[in-house]
C-alpha positions, -999 to +999 in steps of 0.1 A: -012+460-934-013+446-899-030+476-886-056+474-913-063+437-904-065+445-867-090+473-873-111+450-895-110+423-869-120+448-843-149+460-864-161+424-871-158+416-834-178+447-824-205+438-849-207+402-836-209+414-800-233+441-808-257+418-826-255+392-798-264+419-772-293+432-793-306+397-798-303+390-760-322+422-752-350+414-777-354+379-764-355+390-728-381+417-736-403+391-754-400+367-725-410+394-701-440+403-722-451+366-724-447+363-686-470+393-682-496+379-705-495+345-687-498+362-653-528+383-665-545+352-679-539+333-646-552+362-625-583+363-647-588+326-642-584+329-605-608+358-604-634+339-624-630+309-600-635+330-570-667+346-584-682+313-595-711+305-573-708+338-554-723+371-560-699+395-578-677+412-553-688+389-525-662+376-500-654+340-510-643+333-474-676+343-458-692+312-443-723+329-428-715+320-392-746+314-371-740+313-333-772+293-325-763+266-350-727+265-336-740+260-301-763+231-311-733+209-319-734+177-339-766+156-343-771+128-318-748+099-326-728+116-352-690+117-346-663+137-362-653+107-383-688+105-397-688+142-405-654+138-423-667+109-443-696+130-455-671+154-471-650+127-488-655+118-524 
């Protein structure tokens, strides 16, 4: 009788542990899939932001450097503070 009860207890314990492991694996897989979806959406958002205002495939960091304009310097009477104020909101 005691052996029968011990076997039944072991079976019940194995079922409980097995179910908890399966549930954990399923929830981890769902979480990973949701993270992948969120990452894809975020990368698409970043890609759209980079292309806004630029030609598709253009380098967003290209500033079209012009050596002659760089050598001219600031207009007469304009200081660095004035230039910074023009960029503020």
